[in-house]
C-alpha positions in Angstrom: -231.9 61.0 -33.5 -234.0 60.2 -36.7 -234.0 56.6 -35.8 -235.1 57.7 -32.2 -237.9 60.1 -33.4 -239.3 56.8 -35.3 -239.1 54.5 -32.8 -240.5 56.9 -30.2 -243.4 58.1 -32.9 -245.3 55.0 -33.2 -245.6 53.4 -30.4 -246.9 57.0 -28.9 -249.4 57.5 -31.4 -250.5 54.1 -30.6 -250.8 55.5 -26.9 -253.0 58.3 -28.1 -254.9 56.1 -30.1 -255.6 54.1 -26.4 -256.5 56.8 -24.6 -258.4 59.2 -26.4 -262.2 59.6 -27.5 -262.8 58.1 -30.8 -262.6 60.7 -33.3 -263.5 61.1 -37.2 -266.7 58.9 -36.3 -264.4 55.9 -35.9 -265.2 53.2 -32.9 -262.8 52.6 -30.2 -261.5 49.2 -31.5 -261.3 50.4 -34.8 -259.5 53.6 -33.5 -257.1 50.9 -31.5 -256.4 49.2 -34.5 -255.6 52.7 -36.6 -253.0 53.7 -34.3 -251.6 50.3 -34.1 -251.5 50.3 -38.3 -249.8 53.5 -38.0 -247.0 52.2 -35.5 -246.6 49.3 -37.7 -246.5 51.0 -41.1 -244.2 53.4 -40.0 -241.6 51.1 -38.7 -242.0 48.8 -42.0 -241.5 51.4 -44.3 -238.5 53.1 -42.5 -236.8 49.6 -41.1 -236.2 51.0 -37.9 -236.1 47.6 -37.0 -235.8 44.3 -39.2 -239.1 44.1 -40.7 -240.0 40.5 -40.2 -239.4 41.7 -36.0 -242.0 44.5 -36.8 -244.5 42.0 -38.4 -245.1 39.7 -34.9 -246.7 43.2 -33.2 -249.6 42.3 -33.9 -249.2 38.8 -31.5 -248.8 41.9 -28.8 -251.1 44.3 -29.8 -254.4 42.6 -30.6 -254.7 40.5 -27.3 -253.1 42.6 -25.1 -256.2 45.9 -26.5 -258.7 43.0 -27.0 -259.2 43.2 -30.5 -258.1 39.9 -30.9 -257.5 36.8 -28.9 -253.5 35.3 -29.4 -255.1 32.2 -30.8 -257.0 34.6 -33.6 -253.8 36.4 -34.6 -251.4 33.9 -34.4 -253.5 31.4 -36.6 -252.7 34.3 -39.4 -248.9 33.4 -39.4 -250.4 29.9 -40.0 -252.3 30.6 -42.8 -252.7 28.8 -46.2 -250.9 30.9 -48.0 -247.8 31.0 -46.3 -247.0 26.9 -46.5 -248.0 27.8 -50.7 -245.1 30.1 -50.3 -243.1 28.0 -48.1 -243.5 24.7 -50.8 -242.9 27.2 -53.6 -239.6 27.9 -52.1 -238.7 24.7 -51.6 -239.0 23.6 -55.3 -236.7 26.9 -56.0 -234.0 26.4 -53.6 -233.7 22.8 -54.5 -233.5 24.1 -58.5 -230.9 26.6 -57.4 -229.0 23.7 -55.2 -228.3 22.1 -58.4 -227.8 24.8 -60.9 -230.6 23.8 -63.1 -231.6 27.4 -63.7 -228.0 28.5 -64.7 -228.4 25.6 -67.3 -232.0 27.1 -68.5 -230.9 30.3 -68.4 -227.8 30.1 -70.7 -229.5 27.8 -72.7 -232.2 30.3 -73.8 -229.4 32.5 -74.4 -227.7 30.6 -76.4 -231.3 29.9 -78.8 -231.7 33.5 -79.1 -228.3 34.4 -80.9 -225.8 36.6 -81.0 -227.1 40.0 -82.1 -226.9 43.0 -79.6 -230.3 43.3 -79.0 -231.3 40.0 -79.2 -229.3 39.3 -76.1 -230.3 41.7 -73.9 -233.8 40.1 -75.2 -232.7 36.6 -74.3 -231.3 37.9 -71.0 -234.5 39.3 -70.0 -236.8 36.4 -71.4 -234.6 34.1 -69.4 -235.0 35.9 -66.3 -238.5 37.1 -66.5 -239.3 32.7 -66.9 -236.9 32.1 -63.9 -238.4 34.7 -61.7 -241.9 33.6 -62.2 -241.0 30.1 -60.3 -238.3 31.2 -58.2 -237.7 34.7 -56.5 -236.6 37.7 -58.3 -233.5 38.5 -55.9 -232.0 34.8 -56.6 -232.7 35.1 -60.4 -231.4 38.4 -61.1 -228.1 37.1 -58.6 -227.9 34.3 -60.4 -228.0 36.3 -64.0 -225.7 39.1 -63.3 -222.4 37.1 -63.2 -223.4 35.8 -66.8 -224.6 39.5 -68.1 -221.3 41.2 -66.5 -219.0 38.6 -68.3 -220.3 39.1 -71.5 -220.6 43.2 -71.3 -217.1 43.3 -70.6 -216.3 41.4 -73.9 -217.9 43.9 -76.0 -216.3 47.7 -76.9 -217.4 50.5 -75.3 -219.5 53.2 -76.7 -218.2 56.8 -76.6 -220.6 58.9 -73.9 -221.1 62.4 -73.1 -218.1 64.0 -72.3 -215.4 62.2 -71.2 -216.5 59.0 -69.3 -216.7 55.9 -71.4 -220.4 54.4 -71.5 -221.0 50.8 -72.3 -224.4 51.3 -73.5 -225.1 47.4 -74.0 -223.9 46.8 -70.7 -226.3 49.2 -69.1 -229.1 48.1 -71.3 -228.3 44.7 -70.1 -227.9 45.3 -66.5 -231.5 46.7 -66.8 -232.7 44.0 -68.5 -231.8 41.5 -65.8 -233.4 43.8 -63.4 -236.6 44.5 -64.7 -236.7 40.9 -66.1 -237.2 39.8 -63.0 -239.8 42.4 -61.9 -242.3 41.4 -64.8 -241.8 37.9 -65.0 -242.8 37.8 -61.5 -246.4 39.1 -62.2 -247.1 36.3 -64.3 -247.8 33.3 -61.4 -248.9 33.6 -58.1 -245.6 32.5 -56.3 -243.6 34.7 -58.9 -243.6 37.3 -56.5 -244.7 38.0 -52.8 -247.7 41.0 -53.4 -249.6 38.2 -55.8 -250.0 36.2 -52.7 -250.8 38.9 -50.3 -253.3 39.3 -53.1 -254.6 36.1 -53.1 -254.7 35.2 -49.3 -256.7 38.6 -48.5 -259.5 37.4 -50.8 -259.5 34.0 -48.9 -259.5 35.5 -46.2 -262.1 38.6 -46.7 -264.3 36.6 -49.5 -263.5 33.2 -48.8 -262.4 32.8 -52.6 -259.4 30.8 -53.9 -258.3 32.6 -57.0 -256.5 29.6 -59.3 -253.3 29.4 -59.6 -254.3 28.8 -63.6 -257.1 31.8 -63.9 -254.1 34.0 -62.8 -251.9 33.2 -65.3 -253.9 33.2 -68.3 -254.4 36.8 -67.7 -251.2 37.6 -66.2 -248.7 35.9 -68.5 -249.4 37.6 -71.8 -249.1 40.9 -69.7 -246.0 40.1 -68.1 -244.6 39.1 -71.6 -246.1 42.3 -73.5 -245.0 44.5 -70.5 -241.3 42.7 -71.0 -240.9 43.3 -75.2 -242.2 46.7 -74.3 -239.4 47.2 -72.1 -236.9 45.5 -74.1 -237.8 47.8 -77.1 -238.0 50.5 -74.9 -234.1 50.2 -73.4 -232.8 48.8 -77.4 -234.1 52.0 -78.9 -233.5 55.0 -76.2 -229.4 53.5 -75.7 -229.5 52.7 -79.5 -227.9 49.3 -78.7 -227.6 48.2 -82.9 -228.2 45.0 -84.4 -224.6 43.9 -84.7 -223.1 41.1 -84.0 -221.4 39.9 -80.7 -219.2 37.3 -81.4 -218.0 36.7 -78.3 -221.6 36.3 -76.5 -222.3 32.9 -77.6 -218.7 32.0 -76.6 -218.8 32.7 -72.9 -222.4 31.3 -72.6 -221.0 28.1 -74.2 -217.9 28.7 -71.7 -220.3 28.8 -68.8 -222.4 25.5 -69.8 -219.2 24.1 -70.2 -218.4 24.6 -66.3 -221.6 23.2 -65.9 -221.2 19.6 -67.6 -223.8 17.3 -68.8 -227.0 17.4 -67.3 -226.5 15.4 -63.8 -229.1 12.8 -62.7 -230.1 15.1 -60.0 -231.0 17.8 -62.2 -233.3 15.7 -63.7 -235.1 14.8 -61.0 -235.3 17.9 -59.9 -237.1 19.3 -63.5 -239.3 16.5 -62.9 -240.7 17.6 -59.6 -240.9 21.3 -60.5 -242.8 20.0 -64.0 -244.7 17.7 -62.0 -245.7 20.7 -59.2 -246.4 23.0 -61.8 -248.6 20.7 -64.1 -250.6 19.8 -60.7 -251.0 23.8 -60.4 -252.1 24.7 -63.9 -254.2 21.7 -64.1 -255.9 21.6 -60.8 -259.2 23.2 -61.6 -259.9 20.9 -64.7 -258.1 18.5 -64.3 -257.7 17.3 -59.8 -260.7 18.9 -58.7 -262.8 16.3 -59.9 -261.4 13.9 -58.2 -259.5 14.4 -55.1 -261.2 16.2 -52.4 -259.1 19.2 -50.5 -256.4 19.3 -53.1 -255.4 23.1 -53.7 -252.1 24.9 -54.6 -251.1 25.5 -51.4 -250.9 21.5 -50.9 -249.6 20.7 -54.4 -247.0 23.2 -53.5 -246.1 21.2 -50.1 -246.2 17.6 -52.1 -243.2 19.0 -54.3 -241.9 20.7 -51.6 -241.4 17.3 -49.5 -240.6 15.5 -52.4 -237.4 17.1 -52.8 -236.8 15.6 -49.1 -237.5 12.1 -50.0 -236.4 11.6 -53.8 -232.7 10.3 -53.2 -229.8 11.7 -55.6 -227.0 9.5 -57.1 -225.4 9.3 -54.0 -228.5 7.9 -52.2 -228.2 11.5 -50.0 -232.3 12.9 -50.8 -232.1 16.5 -53.1 -232.7 18.7 -50.5 -231.2 18.2 -46.8 -232.7 20.7 -44.0 -229.5 22.3 -43.8 -230.1 23.9 -47.3 -233.5 25.1 -46.0 -231.4 27.7 -43.7 -232.3 30.0 -46.7 -235.6 30.0 -46.6 -236.8 33.7 -46.5 -238.5 33.4 -43.2 -238.3 37.2 -43.3 -241.0 37.3 -45.9 -242.7 34.0 -44.3 -243.5 36.4 -41.3 -244.4 39.3 -42.7 -247.4 37.5 -44.4 -248.3 36.6 -41.4 -248.2 39.9 -39.9 -249.9 41.8 -42.8 -252.5 39.2 -42.4 -252.9 39.6 -38.8 -253.6 43.2 -39.8 -256.3 42.5 -42.6 -258.3 40.8 -40.0 -258.0 43.2 -37.4 -259.1 45.7 -39.6 -262.3 43.3 -40.3 -263.2 42.8 -37.1 -262.8 46.3 -35.8 -264.8 48.2 -38.3 -262.1 50.0 -39.4 -262.4 48.6 -42.9 -265.9 49.6 -43.5 -265.2 53.3 -42.2 -262.3 53.4 -44.5 -264.5 52.1 -47.2 -267.1 55.1 -46.3 -264.6 58.1 -46.2 -263.4 57.4 -49.9 -266.1 60.4 -51.1 -263.5 61.7 -53.3 -263.0 58.7 -55.3 -266.6 57.6 -55.3 -268.0 59.8 -58.2 -265.1 59.0 -60.4 -265.2 56.8 -63.1 -263.8 53.0 -62.3 -261.1 53.3 -64.8 -260.1 56.8 -63.6 -260.2 55.3 -59.7 -257.7 52.6 -61.2 -255.5 54.4 -63.0 -254.6 56.5 -59.8 -254.7 53.3 -57.5 -251.8 52.2 -60.1 -249.9 55.5 -60.3 -250.3 56.2 -56.8 -249.0 52.5 -55.7 -246.3 52.4 -58.4 -244.4 55.5 -57.2 -244.9 54.9 -53.5 -243.1 51.2 -54.1 -240.0 53.2 -55.4 -239.6 54.2 -51.4 -241.4 51.3 -49.6 -241.2 47.4 -49.9 -243.7 46.2 -52.2 -244.7 43.3 -50.0 -246.0 46.1 -47.4 -247.4 48.2 -49.2 -249.3 45.6 -50.7 -250.3 44.4 -47.2 -251.5 47.3 -45.9 -253.2 48.8 -48.7 -255.5 46.0 -50.3 -257.9 45.3 -46.8 -258.7 49.0 -47.3 -258.6 48.8 -51.2 -262.1 45.8 -50.6 -263.3 48.0 -48.1 -263.5 51.1 -50.9 -265.0 48.7 -53.2 -268.0 48.0 -51.0 -268.7 51.6 -50.7 -268.6 52.5 -54.8 -270.2 49.5 -55.6 -267.9 47.8 -57.9 -265.9 44.4 -58.0 -263.3 44.5 -55.6 -260.8 42.5 -57.9 -260.5 45.6 -60.4 -258.9 47.7 -58.0 -257.2 45.4 -55.9 -255.6 43.0 -58.9 -254.4 46.7 -60.5 -252.6 47.8 -57.2 -251.4 44.4 -56.6 -249.5 44.1 -60.2 -248.2 48.2 -60.2 -246.4 47.2 -56.6 -244.1 45.2 -58.5 -243.4 47.7 -61.5 -241.3 50.1 -59.2 -238.2 50.6 -62.1 -236.9 54.3 -60.9 -234.8 53.4 -57.9 -231.9 51.0 -56.9 -234.1 50.4 -53.4 -237.3 50.0 -55.2 -237.1 46.1 -55.4 -234.1 43.8 -54.9 -233.3 43.3 -58.3 -232.7 46.8 -59.2 -229.8 47.2 -56.0 -228.5 43.6 -57.4 -227.8 45.5 -60.9 -227.0 49.1 -59.1 -224.1 47.3 -57.3 -222.5 46.1 -60.7 -221.3 49.6 -61.4 -222.7 50.2 -65.2 -224.9 53.5 -64.6 -226.0 55.7 -61.7 -229.0 56.2 -60.1 -229.5 59.4 -62.4 -229.5 56.8 -65.3 -232.3 54.4 -63.6 -234.2 56.9 -62.4 -234.3 58.5 -66.0 -235.2 55.4 -67.9 -237.3 53.9 -65.1 -239.7 57.1 -65.1 -240.9 56.4 -68.5 -241.1 52.4 -67.8 -243.0 53.5 -64.8 -245.4 55.4 -67.0 -246.1 52.8 -69.5 -246.5 50.2 -66.6 -248.9 51.9 -65.1 -250.7 52.9 -68.7 -250.8 49.0 -69.7 -251.8 47.6 -66.0 -254.8 49.9 -66.3 -256.0 48.6 -69.6 -255.2 45.1 -69.2 -257.4 44.9 -65.5 -260.2 47.3 -67.0 -260.5 45.5 -70.3 -258.7 42.3 -70.5 -259.5 40.7 -67.0 -263.7 41.0 -67.3 -263.5 39.4 -70.5 -261.4 36.3 -69.1 -262.1 35.8 -65.6 -266.2 36.2 -67.1 -266.8 39.4 -64.1 -268.3 42.6 -64.6 -265.9 45.0 -62.9 -268.9 47.8 -62.8 -271.0 46.0 -60.1 -270.2 44.2 -56.5 -271.0 40.9 -56.4 -273.8 39.5 -53.8 -272.1 36.5 -52.6 -269.7 38.8 -51.7 -271.6 41.6 -50.1 -273.2 38.7 -48.2 -269.9 37.8 -46.5 -269.1 41.4 -46.0 -272.0 42.3 -44.2 -271.5 38.3 -41.8 -268.2 40.0 -40.8 
């Protein structure tokens, strides 16, 4: 019955928006887009039908209502950002196919030693570094069995009541989940909300967020939050700094199973490093000499090379059958979100939303950022972080215009906070993956994650408000004049 109500409610609200006279000062097109947004957002959040299928609705709704032509709508599904993600994921699939990610992770763990707290830190660092480049879900899935193997060797601590709880195991599971989410903050391809931000800024302001510029600010934030999280976990769960002699042995056994580094691993690593160097050096090395170079072009070069460079058996490192694991659902969600953002712009809904944020206009910018970070952080405990940022970022762009502040402040803060939901298994795939281990209850995660949510809210607010303007050389307190001209033209 609930599913039926949700299935009917979305289209019903949309039909009402079509048939009644404009209300609340909306124009007729803006009201139609608002109705369509309610329908799409409701189905995205509840997943009453698969999210990628819901993401196709703009292709039907916008042309039929005259908001956008079919050609203009579908162009958003082939946006440059979609192919940046596609190229990055082809590289990630190659790394996974040849188990290079597992070898990297195990060697990092071997380096940190066999003290319990150090093992946890090693797992978190390895997971975070990997999730900067490959999917958070894949990273946590890969790290989980290694973590369980080590945790199972350790003697259980006596918990409250009659239940034995392996505190070390609990902290290790949390470390894997939270490390995957936190690591994704550091790079533009680390987590989908980062790419949504980049695509919407490109769409609205015609500004390309540089891979290196993002990394310079977000990598320190990611690492600082990672160490704070580690310190909090080992302190609250009283993981003593004693040695776990079996830890290194388990890691060596797992490394032994991988054997010596294969030719294919070396080739995949070379292409990955070549791509990463291209992203990092683009602004100061490649741009002056190569016209048209972009992060997307570099990603596609890396992805295509995986299908060209042969392995030891003369077959390419990647075959098309390997690409069946590509996340087409997320790619369609990107397209649907960009189409929705375009509908906001052309219908005038963006300006209407921005003009109605009167409650926040009088507040200081740091309080607005703090409010946005907290609201989105807790909202994404129950909703998809990708769907949430896709819906909210165009609205925040309008809010920045009405408040006459730089849009980067509130938009980046919202983007980062969407990836820091630590309380519930349903909040992020890494949370769900480690919950399946059975080491902790939902109550355990909620209690632990609530404090980490608060820590991340405060840290993101301070980093965005104080560090971002210094490193990027922008004034968060004023709306850029070149952005204003683009707003006026659109």
